[in-house]
C-alpha positions in Angstrom: 124.5 82.2 221.9 128.7 81.5 221.8 130.9 84.5 220.4 130.9 81.8 217.2 127.4 82.4 216.3 127.6 86.4 217.1 131.2 86.6 215.1 128.4 84.6 212.0 125.4 87.5 213.0 127.8 90.5 212.8 129.2 89.5 209.7 125.5 88.7 208.2 124.4 91.8 209.4 127.0 94.1 208.2 127.2 92.3 205.3 123.7 92.6 204.5 122.0 95.2 206.3 122.5 98.0 203.6 122.6 95.7 200.9 119.0 95.6 199.2 118.3 91.9 200.4 117.1 92.6 203.7 119.6 92.5 206.9 116.7 91.0 209.7 115.5 88.5 207.1 119.2 87.0 207.1 119.7 87.0 210.7 116.3 85.7 211.6 117.0 82.3 208.8 121.0 82.7 209.6 119.5 82.2 213.5 117.2 80.0 212.7 119.9 77.6 210.7 122.5 78.2 213.9 119.9 76.3 216.4 119.1 79.7 217.9 115.5 80.0 218.0 114.8 76.9 218.9 114.0 77.3 222.3 110.6 80.0 222.8 112.7 82.3 225.3 116.2 82.2 223.4 114.2 83.3 220.6 112.6 86.5 221.7 116.0 87.4 222.9 118.2 86.6 219.7 115.2 88.6 217.8 115.8 91.5 220.1 119.6 91.0 220.0 119.3 90.4 216.0 118.0 94.3 216.2 120.7 95.5 218.9 122.9 93.9 216.5 122.4 96.7 213.9 124.2 99.6 216.2 127.4 98.5 214.3 125.8 99.5 210.7 125.3 102.9 212.6 129.0 103.4 213.5 129.9 102.2 209.5 127.5 105.0 208.2 128.9 107.6 210.9 132.5 107.2 210.1 132.1 107.0 206.2 129.9 109.9 205.9 131.1 112.1 208.7 131.0 114.6 206.3 127.7 115.0 205.6 127.2 114.4 209.2 128.8 117.2 209.9 127.1 119.4 207.3 124.1 118.6 209.0 125.1 119.5 212.1 126.3 123.0 210.6 123.2 123.2 209.0 121.3 123.1 212.5 123.5 125.9 213.7 122.4 128.2 210.5 126.1 128.0 208.9 125.3 125.1 206.0 121.5 125.5 203.9 122.1 122.3 202.3 123.2 120.6 206.0 119.6 121.7 207.2 117.7 120.9 204.4 118.5 117.4 204.1 118.6 117.0 207.3 114.6 118.3 208.0 114.3 115.6 204.6 115.6 112.7 206.7 113.3 113.6 209.7 110.7 113.3 207.6 111.7 110.3 206.4 112.8 108.7 209.3 108.8 109.8 211.5 106.4 107.3 210.0 108.6 103.7 210.5 109.3 105.4 214.2 105.9 106.0 214.9 104.5 103.2 213.3 107.3 100.7 214.5 106.3 101.6 218.2 102.5 101.2 217.6 103.3 97.4 215.8 106.6 96.1 217.2 104.8 93.3 219.1 102.8 91.9 216.9 105.5 92.3 213.6 107.7 90.4 216.1 105.2 87.6 216.8 103.9 87.4 213.1 106.9 88.1 211.0 110.1 86.9 212.9 109.7 84.0 211.2 111.7 82.0 208.5 108.2 81.4 206.1 107.5 85.0 206.2 110.6 86.1 205.7 111.3 83.7 202.2 108.0 85.0 201.1 109.4 88.6 201.5 112.2 87.6 200.0 111.3 86.0 197.0 108.8 88.7 196.5 110.9 91.5 196.4 113.5 89.5 194.7 111.1 89.6 191.8 110.7 93.4 191.3 114.2 93.7 191.8 114.4 92.1 188.5 111.7 93.8 186.9 113.0 97.0 187.4 116.7 95.4 186.9 117.5 97.1 183.4 115.2 100.5 184.3 117.7 101.1 186.9 120.5 100.4 184.9 119.9 103.0 182.7 119.7 105.5 185.4 123.2 105.3 186.3 123.7 107.8 183.7 121.9 110.0 185.4 125.1 110.4 188.0 127.1 112.7 186.2 124.7 115.3 186.4 124.0 114.7 189.9 123.9 118.0 192.5 125.3 117.0 195.9 123.4 118.6 197.8 120.1 116.5 198.0 118.4 119.7 196.2 116.4 118.2 193.8 115.1 115.5 196.3 111.3 118.0 198.0 110.3 117.4 201.1 107.1 115.5 200.3 109.2 113.2 198.4 110.7 112.1 201.6 107.8 112.0 203.3 107.3 109.3 200.4 110.0 107.3 200.9 109.7 107.1 205.0 106.0 105.8 204.1 107.7 102.9 201.6 110.8 102.5 204.1 107.6 101.5 206.9 106.8 99.0 204.6 110.1 97.4 205.0 109.0 96.7 208.8 108.2 93.3 207.7 111.9 91.2 207.7 112.7 90.4 204.3 111.5 93.0 202.5 114.5 95.3 202.7 114.3 98.8 204.2 117.7 99.7 202.4 115.6 98.3 198.6 112.3 100.5 199.3 114.5 103.9 200.6 116.8 103.3 197.1 113.8 102.3 194.9 112.0 105.1 196.5 115.4 108.1 196.1 115.5 106.4 192.1 111.0 107.2 191.8 111.6 110.7 193.4 114.5 111.7 190.4 117.9 110.9 192.5 120.4 109.0 191.1 121.2 105.1 192.1 124.4 105.8 194.3 122.8 109.3 195.2 120.0 107.6 196.3 121.8 104.7 197.9 123.5 107.6 200.2 120.1 108.8 201.4 119.5 105.2 202.7 122.2 104.8 204.4 122.0 108.2 206.2 118.1 107.6 206.6 119.5 104.1 208.3 121.2 106.4 211.1 118.0 107.5 212.8 115.8 104.5 212.3 118.1 101.9 213.3 119.6 103.5 216.1 115.6 104.4 216.7 115.2 100.6 216.5 117.9 99.6 219.2 117.7 101.7 221.5 114.2 100.7 221.7 115.1 97.4 221.9 117.7 97.7 224.2 115.2 99.9 226.9 112.2 97.0 226.0 114.5 94.0 226.1 116.1 95.6 229.7 113.5 97.3 231.4 112.7 93.8 234.0 116.0 92.5 234.1 119.1 93.9 232.5 121.5 91.0 233.7 119.3 88.4 232.4 119.3 89.6 228.7 122.6 89.9 228.8 122.7 86.7 230.3 120.5 84.8 228.4 123.0 86.3 225.0 126.1 84.1 226.6 127.0 87.2 228.3 128.5 90.8 227.0 131.2 89.8 225.4 129.3 87.9 222.6 127.3 91.2 222.5 130.3 93.3 221.8 131.5 91.0 219.4 129.3 91.0 217.1 128.3 94.9 217.0 132.4 95.5 216.7 132.3 92.8 213.6 128.7 94.1 212.0 130.7 97.5 212.1 133.9 96.3 210.1 131.8 94.5 207.9 129.1 97.0 207.4 131.5 99.6 206.2 133.0 97.3 203.5 130.0 96.5 202.2 129.5 100.1 202.2 131.9 100.5 200.2 131.6 98.0 197.9 127.8 98.8 197.1 128.4 102.1 196.6 131.2 101.2 193.3 129.0 99.0 192.3 125.9 102.0 192.7 128.4 103.7 189.8 128.5 100.6 187.5 125.1 98.9 187.1 122.3 98.0 188.5 120.2 95.1 191.1 119.8 92.7 189.4 122.7 90.5 191.6 120.1 91.0 194.5 117.2 90.1 193.0 118.8 86.3 192.3 120.6 86.4 195.3 117.5 86.7 197.0 115.1 84.4 194.9 117.5 81.8 194.8 117.8 81.8 199.1 114.2 81.9 199.1 113.6 79.1 196.9 116.4 76.8 198.4 114.8 77.3 201.7 111.7 77.0 200.7 112.2 73.7 198.6 113.7 72.3 201.3 111.3 73.1 204.1 108.9 72.0 201.7 110.7 68.4 201.5 110.7 68.1 205.1 115.0 67.9 204.7 114.6 70.9 207.3 111.8 71.9 209.9 110.6 75.0 211.1 
């Protein structure tokens, strides 16, 4: 993997991580288009890198939502009840994917980290967003009456959102899509649902990054880094992901204040249809 490859993957990760279009799905497709998945041994390293690079997205949310993080820390110290409640809800929402991810990681990576499963999930999720777009747009008005502490999200709803997040272990589905839709389903405004999704990404993406790092480097960390072109491309990819994710999050919050999700649905359907047609016609090979 070259530095240019790392920059491209970093941009793809940062731009798509918090949008409801599936960052993992786009990274798998981008790696395939760049020819990084042709060699089986390299593909395994690239698949791990595509998870590790999410560390950049974590840094972006930590910076943008530092006050929320501080509120949760104060809550754990008994000085902010709302922060403590939010922390508990995030933990409850994190647990299903954490448990199922460890149990099924190898199966998911072996069978679903491929273009065809990703395109199926992208297209299906796109159709779902298009169907729900009118309803989501009508809920934007709820923002004016939205409380600022997530108090109207029950603990049982946080658990349900967690199980919805587990569905997104199928790459191409989009963790952001299912968790934002889950938040809306359980009474949050689109904008607040997006914020809950961003914050839920901290333990979810952080856990996935640490797990992949330990798993990929447990035998020979130097060999793993060498397979990715050394530490510099890895560091560059994470840095680019952090900067582009911060920009994408700021844009998405503003966008959700005005409209719905139809544009994301059309994008997903268009990507799935275009690449699917290219594969089916023989213009692109798997």
